[in-house]
PDB file of the backbone (N, CA, C, O) and the ligand in Angstrom, with CONECT records:
HET     ZN  A 101       1
ATOM      1  N   MET A   1      36.531  55.167 313.905  1.00  0.00           N
ATOM      2  CA  MET A   1      36.402  56.634 313.832  1.00  0.00           C
ATOM      3  C   MET A   1      36.063  57.192 315.219  1.00  0.00           C
ATOM      4  O   MET A   1      35.264  56.621 315.961  1.00  0.00           O
ATOM      5  N   GLU A   2      36.675  58.283 315.532  1.00  0.00           N
ATOM      6  CA  GLU A   2      36.458  58.947 316.814  1.00  0.00           C
ATOM      7  C   GLU A   2      35.068  59.591 316.815  1.00  0.00           C
ATOM      8  O   GLU A   2      34.669  60.231 315.841  1.00  0.00           O
ATOM      9  N   ILE A   3      34.347  59.415 317.903  1.00  0.00           N
ATOM     10  CA  ILE A   3      33.005  59.995 317.981  1.00  0.00           C
ATOM     11  C   ILE A   3      32.964  61.004 319.126  1.00  0.00           C
ATOM     12  O   ILE A   3      33.289  60.678 320.268  1.00  0.00           O
ATOM     13  N   ILE A   4      32.573  62.201 318.813  1.00  0.00           N
ATOM     14  CA  ILE A   4      32.428  63.228 319.837  1.00  0.00           C
ATOM     15  C   ILE A   4      30.953  63.614 319.836  1.00  0.00           C
ATOM     16  O   ILE A   4      30.375  63.886 318.784  1.00  0.00           O
ATOM     17  N   ALA A   5      30.353  63.637 321.014  1.00  0.00           N
ATOM     18  CA  ALA A   5      28.914  63.812 321.141  1.00  0.00           C
ATOM     19  C   ALA A   5      28.369  65.070 320.465  1.00  0.00           C
ATOM     20  O   ALA A   5      27.270  65.048 319.910  1.00  0.00           O
ATOM     21  N   ASP A   6      29.127  66.162 320.506  1.00  0.00           N
ATOM     22  CA  ASP A   6      28.620  67.422 319.969  1.00  0.00           C
ATOM     23  C   ASP A   6      28.730  67.532 318.454  1.00  0.00           C
ATOM     24  O   ASP A   6      28.211  68.480 317.864  1.00  0.00           O
ATOM     25  N   CYS A   7      29.388  66.590 317.830  1.00  0.00           N
ATOM     26  CA  CYS A   7      29.636  66.719 316.399  1.00  0.00           C
ATOM     27  C   CYS A   7      28.383  66.424 315.588  1.00  0.00           C
ATOM     28  O   CYS A   7      27.763  65.371 315.738  1.00  0.00           O
ATOM     29  N   MET A   8      28.021  67.365 314.729  1.00  0.00           N
ATOM     30  CA  MET A   8      26.829  67.229 313.910  1.00  0.00           C
ATOM     31  C   MET A   8      27.172  66.825 312.477  1.00  0.00           C
ATOM     32  O   MET A   8      26.304  66.388 311.721  1.00  0.00           O
ATOM     33  N   SER A   9      28.431  66.973 312.115  1.00  0.00           N
ATOM     34  CA  SER A   9      28.845  66.711 310.741  1.00  0.00           C
ATOM     35  C   SER A   9      29.833  65.552 310.712  1.00  0.00           C
ATOM     36  O   SER A   9      30.474  65.244 311.717  1.00  0.00           O
ATOM     37  N   PRO A  10      29.947  64.921 309.565  1.00  0.00           N
ATOM     38  CA  PRO A  10      30.879  63.787 309.483  1.00  0.00           C
ATOM     39  C   PRO A  10      32.334  64.240 309.574  1.00  0.00           C
ATOM     40  O   PRO A  10      32.651  65.402 309.322  1.00  0.00           O
ATOM     41  N   HIS A  11      33.190  63.329 309.929  1.00  0.00           N
ATOM     42  CA  HIS A  11      34.632  63.574 309.923  1.00  0.00           C
ATOM     43  C   HIS A  11      35.221  62.824 308.744  1.00  0.00           C
ATOM     44  O   HIS A  11      34.723  61.768 308.354  1.00  0.00           O
ATOM     45  N   ALA A  12      36.284  63.375 308.180  1.00  0.00           N
ATOM     46  CA  ALA A  12      36.989  62.644 307.128  1.00  0.00           C
ATOM     47  C   ALA A  12      37.664  61.459 307.804  1.00  0.00           C
ATOM     48  O   ALA A  12      38.393  61.625 308.781  1.00  0.00           O
ATOM     49  N   GLY A  13      37.420  60.281 307.287  1.00  0.00           N
ATOM     50  CA  GLY A  13      37.974  59.080 307.908  1.00  0.00           C
ATOM     51  C   GLY A  13      39.484  59.038 307.834  1.00  0.00           C
ATOM     52  O   GLY A  13      40.105  59.708 307.010  1.00  0.00           O
ATOM     53  N   GLU A  14      40.052  58.246 308.702  1.00  0.00           N
ATOM     54  CA  GLU A  14      41.496  58.025 308.704  1.00  0.00           C
ATOM     55  C   GLU A  14      41.925  57.546 307.316  1.00  0.00           C
ATOM     56  O   GLU A  14      41.308  56.647 306.744  1.00  0.00           O
ATOM     57  N   ALA A  15      42.986  58.153 306.781  1.00  0.00           N
ATOM     58  CA  ALA A  15      43.428  57.793 305.432  1.00  0.00           C
ATOM     59  C   ALA A  15      43.823  56.320 305.372  1.00  0.00           C
ATOM     60  O   ALA A  15      44.619  55.840 306.178  1.00  0.00           O
ATOM     61  N   GLN A  16      43.261  55.631 304.419  1.00  0.00           N
ATOM     62  CA  GLN A  16      43.517  54.205 304.256  1.00  0.00           C
ATOM     63  C   GLN A  16      44.771  53.978 303.424  1.00  0.00           C
ATOM     64  O   GLN A  16      45.202  54.835 302.653  1.00  0.00           O
ATOM     65  N   GLU A  17      45.331  52.810 303.607  1.00  0.00           N
ATOM     66  CA  GLU A  17      46.482  52.363 302.818  1.00  0.00           C
ATOM     67  C   GLU A  17      46.110  52.445 301.324  1.00  0.00           C
ATOM     68  O   GLU A  17      45.054  51.962 300.917  1.00  0.00           O
ATOM     69  N   GLY A  18      46.969  53.050 300.531  1.00  0.00           N
ATOM     70  CA  GLY A  18      46.739  53.122 299.091  1.00  0.00           C
ATOM     71  C   GLY A  18      45.573  54.000 298.679  1.00  0.00           C
ATOM     72  O   GLY A  18      44.960  53.764 297.638  1.00  0.00           O
ATOM     73  N   HIS A  19      45.255  55.016 299.485  1.00  0.00           N
ATOM     74  CA  HIS A  19      44.129  55.891 299.154  1.00  0.00           C
ATOM     75  C   HIS A  19      44.419  56.756 297.924  1.00  0.00           C
ATOM     76  O   HIS A  19      45.571  56.973 297.549  1.00  0.00           O
ATOM     77  N   MET A  20      43.352  57.234 297.319  1.00  0.00           N
ATOM     78  CA  MET A  20      43.439  58.091 296.144  1.00  0.00           C
ATOM     79  C   MET A  20      44.115  59.411 296.529  1.00  0.00           C
ATOM     80  O   MET A  20      43.746  60.035 297.524  1.00  0.00           O
ATOM     81  N   GLN A  21      45.097  59.827 295.744  1.00  0.00           N
ATOM     82  CA  GLN A  21      45.797  61.082 296.036  1.00  0.00           C
ATOM     83  C   GLN A  21      45.139  62.212 295.250  1.00  0.00           C
ATOM     84  O   GLN A  21      45.211  62.253 294.022  1.00  0.00           O
ATOM     85  N   LEU A  22      44.513  63.107 295.958  1.00  0.00           N
ATOM     86  CA  LEU A  22      43.882  64.243 295.286  1.00  0.00           C
ATOM     87  C   LEU A  22      44.931  65.317 295.031  1.00  0.00           C
ATOM     88  O   LEU A  22      45.913  65.434 295.763  1.00  0.00           O
ATOM     89  N   VAL A  23      44.704  66.091 293.985  1.00  0.00           N
ATOM     90  CA  VAL A  23      45.583  67.209 293.683  1.00  0.00           C
ATOM     91  C   VAL A  23      44.998  68.443 294.354  1.00  0.00           C
ATOM     92  O   VAL A  23      43.877  68.847 294.046  1.00  0.00           O
ATOM     93  N   TRP A  24      45.753  69.042 295.268  1.00  0.00           N
ATOM     94  CA  TRP A  24      45.271  70.219 295.987  1.00  0.00           C
ATOM     95  C   TRP A  24      45.950  71.448 295.408  1.00  0.00           C
ATOM     96  O   TRP A  24      47.170  71.596 295.477  1.00  0.00           O
ATOM     97  N   ARG A  25      45.139  72.323 294.838  1.00  0.00           N
ATOM     98  CA  ARG A  25      45.674  73.504 294.163  1.00  0.00           C
ATOM     99  C   ARG A  25      45.352  74.767 294.948  1.00  0.00           C
ATOM    100  O   ARG A  25      44.487  74.787 295.824  1.00  0.00           O
ATOM    101  N   GLU A  26      46.080  75.813 294.600  1.00  0.00           N
ATOM    102  CA  GLU A  26      45.772  77.126 295.167  1.00  0.00           C
ATOM    103  C   GLU A  26      44.353  77.473 294.717  1.00  0.00           C
ATOM    104  O   GLU A  26      43.955  77.093 293.616  1.00  0.00           O
ATOM    105  N   PRO A  27      43.573  78.194 295.552  1.00  0.00           N
ATOM    106  CA  PRO A  27      42.215  78.554 295.137  1.00  0.00           C
ATOM    107  C   PRO A  27      42.215  79.223 293.767  1.00  0.00           C
ATOM    108  O   PRO A  27      43.056  80.072 293.467  1.00  0.00           O
ATOM    109  N   PHE A  28      41.260  78.822 292.954  1.00  0.00           N
ATOM    110  CA  PHE A  28      41.158  79.240 291.558  1.00  0.00           C
ATOM    111  C   PHE A  28      40.938  80.746 291.450  1.00  0.00           C
ATOM    112  O   PHE A  28      41.644  81.433 290.711  1.00  0.00           O
ATOM    113  N   GLN A  29      39.980  81.241 292.171  1.00  0.00           N
ATOM    114  CA  GLN A  29      39.638  82.660 292.141  1.00  0.00           C
ATOM    115  C   GLN A  29      39.246  83.061 293.541  1.00  0.00           C
ATOM    116  O   GLN A  29      38.572  82.307 294.242  1.00  0.00           O
ATOM    117  N   VAL A  30      39.654  84.221 293.946  1.00  0.00           N
ATOM    118  CA  VAL A  30      39.375  84.637 295.325  1.00  0.00           C
ATOM    119  C   VAL A  30      37.894  84.917 295.523  1.00  0.00           C
ATOM    120  O   VAL A  30      37.299  84.476 296.506  1.00  0.00           O
ATOM    121  N   GLU A  31      37.308  85.641 294.600  1.00  0.00           N
ATOM    122  CA  GLU A  31      35.920  86.082 294.798  1.00  0.00           C
ATOM    123  C   GLU A  31      34.894  85.190 294.123  1.00  0.00           C
ATOM    124  O   GLU A  31      33.847  85.660 293.680  1.00  0.00           O
ATOM    125  N   GLU A  32      35.188  83.940 294.049  1.00  0.00           N
ATOM    126  CA  GLU A  32      34.248  83.031 293.411  1.00  0.00           C
ATOM    127  C   GLU A  32      33.091  82.734 294.366  1.00  0.00           C
ATOM    128  O   GLU A  32      33.301  82.463 295.549  1.00  0.00           O
ATOM    129  N   ARG A  33      31.886  82.789 293.842  1.00  0.00           N
ATOM    130  CA  ARG A  33      30.727  82.471 294.676  1.00  0.00           C
ATOM    131  C   ARG A  33      30.467  80.985 294.614  1.00  0.00           C
ATOM    132  O   ARG A  33      30.000  80.461 293.602  1.00  0.00           O
ATOM    133  N   ALA A  34      30.769  80.323 295.686  1.00  0.00           N
ATOM    134  CA  ALA A  34      30.557  78.885 295.736  1.00  0.00           C
ATOM    135  C   ALA A  34      29.498  78.572 296.774  1.00  0.00           C
ATOM    136  O   ALA A  34      29.401  79.229 297.811  1.00  0.00           O
ATOM    137  N   ARG A  35      28.711  77.556 296.475  1.00  0.00           N
ATOM    138  CA  ARG A  35      27.707  77.093 297.420  1.00  0.00           C
ATOM    139  C   ARG A  35      28.274  75.851 298.083  1.00  0.00           C
ATOM    140  O   ARG A  35      28.690  74.914 297.402  1.00  0.00           O
ATOM    141  N   VAL A  36      28.291  75.839 299.384  1.00  0.00           N
ATOM    142  CA  VAL A  36      28.812  74.677 300.100  1.00  0.00           C
ATOM    143  C   VAL A  36      27.673  73.680 300.295  1.00  0.00           C
ATOM    144  O   VAL A  36      26.672  73.974 300.949  1.00  0.00           O
ATOM    145  N   VAL A  37      27.845  72.518 299.723  1.00  0.00           N
ATOM    146  CA  VAL A  37      26.796  71.497 299.716  1.00  0.00           C
ATOM    147  C   VAL A  37      26.925  70.574 300.930  1.00  0.00           C
ATOM    148  O   VAL A  37      25.924  70.141 301.500  1.00  0.00           O
ATOM    149  N   ALA A  38      28.162  70.283 301.315  1.00  0.00           N
ATOM    150  CA  ALA A  38      28.414  69.392 302.456  1.00  0.00           C
ATOM    151  C   ALA A  38      29.756  69.776 303.059  1.00  0.00           C
ATOM    152  O   ALA A  38      30.599  70.378 302.393  1.00  0.00           O
ATOM    153  N   TRP A  39      29.943  69.428 304.310  1.00  0.00           N
ATOM    154  CA  TRP A  39      31.196  69.799 304.976  1.00  0.00           C
ATOM    155  C   TRP A  39      31.491  68.787 306.068  1.00  0.00           C
ATOM    156  O   TRP A  39      30.608  68.085 306.560  1.00  0.00           O
ATOM    157  N   THR A  40      32.754  68.740 306.425  1.00  0.00           N
ATOM    158  CA  THR A  40      33.122  67.872 307.534  1.00  0.00           C
ATOM    159  C   THR A  40      33.120  68.715 308.805  1.00  0.00           C
ATOM    160  O   THR A  40      33.066  69.944 308.758  1.00  0.00           O
ATOM    161  N   CYS A  41      33.179  68.036 309.922  1.00  0.00           N
ATOM    162  CA  CYS A  41      33.042  68.678 311.226  1.00  0.00           C
ATOM    163  C   CYS A  41      34.153  69.698 311.499  1.00  0.00           C
ATOM    164  O   CYS A  41      35.323  69.467 311.195  1.00  0.00           O
ATOM    165  N   HIS A  42      33.755  70.819 312.075  1.00  0.00           N
ATOM    166  CA  HIS A  42      34.705  71.894 312.354  1.00  0.00           C
ATOM    167  C   HIS A  42      35.515  71.673 313.630  1.00  0.00           C
ATOM    168  O   HIS A  42      36.282  72.547 314.035  1.00  0.00           O
ATOM    169  N   CYS A  43      35.354  70.524 314.259  1.00  0.00           N
ATOM    170  CA  CYS A  43      36.165  70.249 315.452  1.00  0.00           C
ATOM    171  C   CYS A  43      37.591  69.878 315.056  1.00  0.00           C
ATOM    172  O   CYS A  43      38.475  69.822 315.910  1.00  0.00           O
ATOM    173  N   ARG A  44      37.818  69.627 313.784  1.00  0.00           N
ATOM    174  CA  ARG A  44      39.140  69.228 313.316  1.00  0.00           C
ATOM    175  C   ARG A  44      39.901  70.440 312.785  1.00  0.00           C
ATOM    176  O   ARG A  44      39.302  71.458 312.435  1.00  0.00           O
ATOM    177  N   THR A  45      41.223  70.320 312.729  1.00  0.00           N
ATOM    178  CA  THR A  45      42.020  71.448 312.227  1.00  0.00           C
ATOM    179  C   THR A  45      41.990  71.503 310.701  1.00  0.00           C
ATOM    180  O   THR A  45      42.393  72.498 310.099  1.00  0.00           O
ATOM    181  N   ILE A  46      41.512  70.430 310.088  1.00  0.00           N
ATOM    182  CA  ILE A  46      41.334  70.454 308.631  1.00  0.00           C
ATOM    183  C   ILE A  46      39.861  70.203 308.338  1.00  0.00           C
ATOM    184  O   ILE A  46      39.292  69.189 308.742  1.00  0.00           O
ATOM    185  N   VAL A  47      39.259  71.148 307.627  1.00  0.00           N
ATOM    186  CA  VAL A  47      37.845  71.032 307.292  1.00  0.00           C
ATOM    187  C   VAL A  47      37.721  70.899 305.771  1.00  0.00           C
ATOM    188  O   VAL A  47      38.326  71.664 305.020  1.00  0.00           O
ATOM    189  N   TYR A  48      36.945  69.940 305.340  1.00  0.00           N
ATOM    190  CA  TYR A  48      36.695  69.738 303.915  1.00  0.00           C
ATOM    191  C   TYR A  48      35.280  70.187 303.594  1.00  0.00           C
ATOM    192  O   TYR A  48      34.355  69.959 304.374  1.00  0.00           O
ATOM    193  N   GLU A  49      35.116  70.829 302.438  1.00  0.00           N
ATOM    194  CA  GLU A  49      33.793  71.270 302.025  1.00  0.00           C
ATOM    195  C   GLU A  49      33.565  70.860 300.574  1.00  0.00           C
ATOM    196  O   GLU A  49      34.438  71.010 299.720  1.00  0.00           O
ATOM    197  N   LEU A  50      32.393  70.351 300.326  1.00  0.00           N
ATOM    198  CA  LEU A  50      31.998  70.025 298.959  1.00  0.00           C
ATOM    199  C   LEU A  50      31.292  71.262 298.422  1.00  0.00           C
ATOM    200  O   LEU A  50      30.266  71.679 298.958  1.00  0.00           O
ATOM    201  N   CYS A  51      31.841  71.847 297.366  1.00  0.00           N
ATOM    202  CA  CYS A  51      31.343  73.126 296.853  1.00  0.00           C
ATOM    203  C   CYS A  51      30.817  72.998 295.433  1.00  0.00           C
ATOM    204  O   CYS A  51      31.235  72.140 294.655  1.00  0.00           O
ATOM    205  N   ARG A  52      29.882  73.889 295.131  1.00  0.00           N
ATOM    206  CA  ARG A  52      29.370  73.991 293.766  1.00  0.00           C
ATOM    207  C   ARG A  52      29.509  75.433 293.319  1.00  0.00           C
ATOM    208  O   ARG A  52      29.177  76.360 294.058  1.00  0.00           O
ATOM    209  N   ALA A  53      30.000  75.612 292.112  1.00  0.00           N
ATOM    210  CA  ALA A  53      30.106  76.954 291.547  1.00  0.00           C
ATOM    211  C   ALA A  53      30.005  76.837 290.037  1.00  0.00           C
ATOM    212  O   ALA A  53      30.681  76.017 289.416  1.00  0.00           O
ATOM    213  N   ALA A  54      29.161  77.658 289.464  1.00  0.00           N
ATOM    214  CA  ALA A  54      28.993  77.693 288.009  1.00  0.00           C
ATOM    215  C   ALA A  54      28.788  76.303 287.407  1.00  0.00           C
ATOM    216  O   ALA A  54      29.377  75.965 286.381  1.00  0.00           O
ATOM    217  N   GLY A  55      27.943  75.503 288.062  1.00  0.00           N
ATOM    218  CA  GLY A  55      27.602  74.192 287.525  1.00  0.00           C
ATOM    219  C   GLY A  55      28.665  73.126 287.693  1.00  0.00           C
ATOM    220  O   GLY A  55      28.503  72.004 287.214  1.00  0.00           O
ATOM    221  N   GLN A  56      29.756  73.467 288.372  1.00  0.00           N
ATOM    222  CA  GLN A  56      30.806  72.489 288.597  1.00  0.00           C
ATOM    223  C   GLN A  56      31.000  72.293 290.088  1.00  0.00           C
ATOM    224  O   GLN A  56      30.650  73.151 290.898  1.00  0.00           O
ATOM    225  N   SER A  57      31.556  71.165 290.427  1.00  0.00           N
ATOM    226  CA  SER A  57      31.750  70.851 291.843  1.00  0.00           C
ATOM    227  C   SER A  57      33.206  70.571 292.131  1.00  0.00           C
ATOM    228  O   SER A  57      33.950  70.123 291.259  1.00  0.00           O
ATOM    229  N   TYR A  58      33.599  70.835 293.339  1.00  0.00           N
ATOM    230  CA  TYR A  58      34.966  70.577 293.771  1.00  0.00           C
ATOM    231  C   TYR A  58      34.991  70.498 295.285  1.00  0.00           C
ATOM    232  O   TYR A  58      34.002  70.791 295.957  1.00  0.00           O
ATOM    233  N   ILE A  59      36.130  70.100 295.804  1.00  0.00           N
ATOM    234  CA  ILE A  59      36.277  70.014 297.255  1.00  0.00           C
ATOM    235  C   ILE A  59      37.302  71.052 297.699  1.00  0.00           C
ATOM    236  O   ILE A  59      38.370  71.203 297.107  1.00  0.00           O
ATOM    237  N   ARG A  60      36.940  71.751 298.750  1.00  0.00           N
ATOM    238  CA  ARG A  60      37.814  72.769 299.304  1.00  0.00           C
ATOM    239  C   ARG A  60      38.332  72.269 300.647  1.00  0.00           C
ATOM    240  O   ARG A  60      37.581  71.733 301.462  1.00  0.00           O
ATOM    241  N   ARG A  61      39.614  72.456 300.856  1.00  0.00           N
ATOM    242  CA  ARG A  61      40.225  72.018 302.115  1.00  0.00           C
ATOM    243  C   ARG A  61      40.776  73.233 302.836  1.00  0.00           C
ATOM    244  O   ARG A  61      41.586  73.972 302.277  1.00  0.00           O
ATOM    245  N   THR A  62      40.350  73.446 304.061  1.00  0.00           N
ATOM    246  CA  THR A  62      40.859  74.562 304.852  1.00  0.00           C
ATOM    247  C   THR A  62      41.587  74.005 306.062  1.00  0.00           C
ATOM    248  O   THR A  62      41.020  73.260 306.861  1.00  0.00           O
ATOM    249  N   SER A  63      42.852  74.380 306.181  1.00  0.00           N
ATOM    250  CA  SER A  63      43.639  73.957 307.345  1.00  0.00           C
ATOM    251  C   SER A  63      43.778  75.146 308.274  1.00  0.00           C
ATOM    252  O   SER A  63      44.205  76.223 307.860  1.00  0.00           O
ATOM    253  N   PHE A  64      43.416  74.946 309.530  1.00  0.00           N
ATOM    254  CA  PHE A  64      43.530  76.017 310.517  1.00  0.00           C
ATOM    255  C   PHE A  64      44.788  75.780 311.341  1.00  0.00           C
ATOM    256  O   PHE A  64      44.927  74.761 312.018  1.00  0.00           O
ATOM    257  N   GLY A  65      45.703  76.749 311.268  1.00  0.00           N
ATOM    258  CA  GLY A  65      46.954  76.612 312.014  1.00  0.00           C
ATOM    259  C   GLY A  65      47.252  77.882 312.780  1.00  0.00           C
ATOM    260  O   GLY A  65      46.442  78.808 312.825  1.00  0.00           O
ATOM    261  N   LYS A  66      48.425  77.908 313.380  1.00  0.00           N
ATOM    262  CA  LYS A  66      48.838  79.073 314.167  1.00  0.00           C
ATOM    263  C   LYS A  66      48.919  80.322 313.296  1.00  0.00           C
ATOM    264  O   LYS A  66      48.651  81.428 313.765  1.00  0.00           O
ATOM    265  N   ASP A  67      49.288  80.148 312.034  1.00  0.00           N
ATOM    266  CA  ASP A  67      49.468  81.295 311.137  1.00  0.00           C
ATOM    267  C   ASP A  67      48.200  81.622 310.362  1.00  0.00           C
ATOM    268  O   ASP A  67      48.260  82.290 309.329  1.00  0.00           O
ATOM    269  N   GLY A  68      47.067  81.164 310.843  1.00  0.00           N
ATOM    270  CA  GLY A  68      45.828  81.438 310.147  1.00  0.00           C
ATOM    271  C   GLY A  68      45.394  80.235 309.344  1.00  0.00           C
ATOM    272  O   GLY A  68      45.778  79.105 309.645  1.00  0.00           O
ATOM    273  N   GLN A  69      44.593  80.476 308.319  1.00  0.00           N
ATOM    274  CA  GLN A  69      44.085  79.344 307.564  1.00  0.00           C
ATOM    275  C   GLN A  69      44.651  79.266 306.163  1.00  0.00           C
ATOM    276  O   GLN A  69      44.938  80.281 305.529  1.00  0.00           O
ATOM    277  N   THR A  70      44.806  78.044 305.697  1.00  0.00           N
ATOM    278  CA  THR A  70      45.323  77.787 304.366  1.00  0.00           C
ATOM    279  C   THR A  70      44.237  77.062 303.588  1.00  0.00           C
ATOM    280  O   THR A  70      43.684  76.066 304.053  1.00  0.00           O
ATOM    281  N   VAL A  71      43.938  77.574 302.395  1.00  0.00           N
ATOM    282  CA  VAL A  71      42.864  76.991 301.604  1.00  0.00           C
ATOM    283  C   VAL A  71      43.412  76.379 300.319  1.00  0.00           C
ATOM    284  O   VAL A  71      44.210  76.994 299.612  1.00  0.00           O
ATOM    285  N   HIS A  72      42.975  75.179 300.037  1.00  0.00           N
ATOM    286  CA  HIS A  72      43.314  74.521 298.783  1.00  0.00           C
ATOM    287  C   HIS A  72      42.042  73.926 298.194  1.00  0.00           C
ATOM    288  O   HIS A  72      41.069  73.670 298.903  1.00  0.00           O
ATOM    289  N   GLU A  73      42.074  73.712 296.887  1.00  0.00           N
ATOM    290  CA  GLU A  73      40.901  73.152 296.197  1.00  0.00           C
ATOM    291  C   GLU A  73      41.318  72.069 295.220  1.00  0.00           C
ATOM    292  O   GLU A  73      42.453  72.032 294.744  1.00  0.00           O
ATOM    293  N   THR A  74      40.379  71.196 294.935  1.00  0.00           N
ATOM    294  CA  THR A  74      40.623  70.166 293.922  1.00  0.00           C
ATOM    295  C   THR A  74      40.275  70.744 292.551  1.00  0.00           C
ATOM    296  O   THR A  74      39.875  71.901 292.427  1.00  0.00           O
ATOM    297  N   TYR A  75      40.437  69.918 291.544  1.00  0.00           N
ATOM    298  CA  TYR A  75      39.976  70.275 290.210  1.00  0.00           C
ATOM    299  C   TYR A  75      38.452  70.315 290.204  1.00  0.00           C
ATOM    300  O   TYR A  75      37.813  69.865 291.155  1.00  0.00           O
ATOM    301  N   ARG A  76      37.877  70.845 289.152  1.00  0.00           N
ATOM    302  CA  ARG A  76      36.416  70.889 289.000  1.00  0.00           C
ATOM    303  C   ARG A  76      35.919  69.603 288.380  1.00  0.00           C
ATOM    304  O   ARG A  76      36.513  69.062 287.447  1.00  0.00           O
ATOM    305  N   TRP A  77      34.810  69.127 288.924  1.00  0.00           N
ATOM    306  CA  TRP A  77      34.186  67.921 288.404  1.00  0.00           C
ATOM    307  C   TRP A  77      32.688  68.146 288.234  1.00  0.00           C
ATOM    308  O   TRP A  77      32.157  69.193 288.604  1.00  0.00           O
ATOM    309  N   SER A  78      32.015  67.140 287.667  1.00  0.00           N
ATOM    310  CA  SER A  78      30.554  67.157 287.671  1.00  0.00           C
ATOM    311  C   SER A  78      30.137  66.831 289.100  1.00  0.00           C
ATOM    312  O   SER A  78      30.942  66.342 289.893  1.00  0.00           O
ATOM    313  N   LEU A  79      28.873  67.104 289.426  1.00  0.00           N
ATOM    314  CA  LEU A  79      28.410  66.833 290.789  1.00  0.00           C
ATOM    315  C   LEU A  79      28.538  65.343 291.116  1.00  0.00           C
ATOM    316  O   LEU A  79      28.908  64.975 292.230  1.00  0.00           O
ATOM    317  N   ALA A  80      28.228  64.493 290.133  1.00  0.00           N
ATOM    318  CA  ALA A  80      28.295  63.041 290.352  1.00  0.00           C
ATOM    319  C   ALA A  80      29.716  62.599 290.677  1.00  0.00           C
ATOM    320  O   ALA A  80      29.932  61.799 291.587  1.00  0.00           O
ATOM    321  N   GLU A  81      30.678  63.122 289.929  1.00  0.00           N
ATOM    322  CA  GLU A  81      32.075  62.763 290.181  1.00  0.00           C
ATOM    323  C   GLU A  81      32.532  63.288 291.544  1.00  0.00           C
ATOM    324  O   GLU A  81      33.181  62.582 292.316  1.00  0.00           O
ATOM    325  N   ALA A  82      32.177  64.538 291.815  1.00  0.00           N
ATOM    326  CA  ALA A  82      32.585  65.155 293.076  1.00  0.00           C
ATOM    327  C   ALA A  82      31.974  64.403 294.261  1.00  0.00           C
ATOM    328  O   ALA A  82      32.612  64.246 295.302  1.00  0.00           O
ATOM    329  N   ALA A  83      30.732  63.942 294.091  1.00  0.00           N
ATOM    330  CA  ALA A  83      30.063  63.208 295.168  1.00  0.00           C
ATOM    331  C   ALA A  83      30.790  61.900 295.458  1.00  0.00           C
ATOM    332  O   ALA A  83      30.870  61.470 296.609  1.00  0.00           O
ATOM    333  N   LYS A  84      31.319  61.268 294.410  1.00  0.00           N
ATOM    334  CA  LYS A  84      32.078  60.025 294.593  1.00  0.00           C
ATOM    335  C   LYS A  84      33.364  60.291 295.368  1.00  0.00           C
ATOM    336  O   LYS A  84      33.728  59.546 296.278  1.00  0.00           O
ATOM    337  N   VAL A  85      34.042  61.372 294.983  1.00  0.00           N
ATOM    338  CA  VAL A  85      35.290  61.720 295.664  1.00  0.00           C
ATOM    339  C   VAL A  85      35.003  62.099 297.118  1.00  0.00           C
ATOM    340  O   VAL A  85      35.760  61.747 298.023  1.00  0.00           O
ATOM    341  N   TRP A  86      33.909  62.814 297.326  1.00  0.00           N
ATOM    342  CA  TRP A  86      33.514  63.225 298.680  1.00  0.00           C
ATOM    343  C   TRP A  86      33.288  61.994 299.555  1.00  0.00           C
ATOM    344  O   TRP A  86      33.737  61.931 300.699  1.00  0.00           O
ATOM    345  N   ASP A  87      32.590  61.033 298.994  1.00  0.00           N
ATOM    346  CA  ASP A  87      32.307  59.790 299.695  1.00  0.00           C
ATOM    347  C   ASP A  87      33.616  59.064 300.048  1.00  0.00           C
ATOM    348  O   ASP A  87      33.780  58.546 301.152  1.00  0.00           O
ATOM    349  N   ALA A  88      34.532  59.043 299.085  1.00  0.00           N
ATOM    350  CA  ALA A  88      35.823  58.391 299.293  1.00  0.00           C
ATOM    351  C   ALA A  88      36.622  59.106 300.389  1.00  0.00           C
ATOM    352  O   ALA A  88      37.311  58.479 301.194  1.00  0.00           O
ATOM    353  N   LEU A  89      36.508  60.420 300.391  1.00  0.00           N
ATOM    354  CA  LEU A  89      37.213  61.233 301.393  1.00  0.00           C
ATOM    355  C   LEU A  89      36.723  60.895 302.803  1.00  0.00           C
ATOM    356  O   LEU A  89      37.518  60.736 303.729  1.00  0.00           O
ATOM    357  N   LEU A  90      35.406  60.788 302.947  1.00  0.00           N
ATOM    358  CA  LEU A  90      34.823  60.494 304.255  1.00  0.00           C
ATOM    359  C   LEU A  90      35.216  59.095 304.735  1.00  0.00           C
ATOM    360  O   LEU A  90      35.329  58.843 305.935  1.00  0.00           O
ATOM    361  N   LYS A  91      35.420  58.197 303.775  1.00  0.00           N
ATOM    362  CA  LYS A  91      35.787  56.830 304.127  1.00  0.00           C
ATOM    363  C   LYS A  91      37.297  56.666 304.270  1.00  0.00           C
ATOM    364  O   LYS A  91      37.781  55.576 304.575  1.00  0.00           O
ATOM    365  N   GLY A  92      38.042  57.754 304.050  1.00  0.00           N
ATOM    366  CA  GLY A  92      39.496  57.665 304.159  1.00  0.00           C
ATOM    367  C   GLY A  92      40.133  57.052 302.923  1.00  0.00           C
ATOM    368  O   GLY A  92      41.290  56.633 302.955  1.00  0.00           O
ATOM    369  N   GLN A  93      39.368  57.001 301.824  1.00  0.00           N
ATOM    370  CA  GLN A  93      39.895  56.409 300.594  1.00  0.00           C
ATOM    371  C   GLN A  93      40.451  57.463 299.644  1.00  0.00           C
ATOM    372  O   GLN A  93      40.899  57.139 298.544  1.00  0.00           O
ATOM    373  N   ALA A  94      40.423  58.716 300.067  1.00  0.00           N
ATOM    374  CA  ALA A  94      40.989  59.792 299.249  1.00  0.00           C
ATOM    375  C   ALA A  94      41.509  60.887 300.195  1.00  0.00           C
ATOM    376  O   ALA A  94      40.966  61.103 301.278  1.00  0.00           O
ATOM    377  N   ARG A  95      42.565  61.564 299.759  1.00  0.00           N
ATOM    378  CA  ARG A  95      43.127  62.699 300.483  1.00  0.00           C
ATOM    379  C   ARG A  95      43.783  63.655 299.496  1.00  0.00           C
ATOM    380  O   ARG A  95      44.322  64.685 299.900  1.00  0.00           O
TER     381      ARG A  95
HETATM  382 ZN    ZN A 101      33.723  66.684 315.178  1.00  0.00          ZN2+
END
């Protein structure tokens, strides 16, 4: 994994062979109040955030490109399930 001195947050690891394929959907609701529990480093063009809303958890992916940002989200899970997926994402075992 690449290490940059200024980075305070983890980076999503390089995707591993045979990693779990997450389903990335259009954001469920625009004005949903979500609490961001964890996030990956903003030095990357793709930032992942572990979110909680209404007792459910999911991962939000924001891609920053020339045309602005694109947001996608996973399905809703329990916090325990989402934490497992988050862990897998950081290890490159899910995308
Ligand atoms: Zn970084």
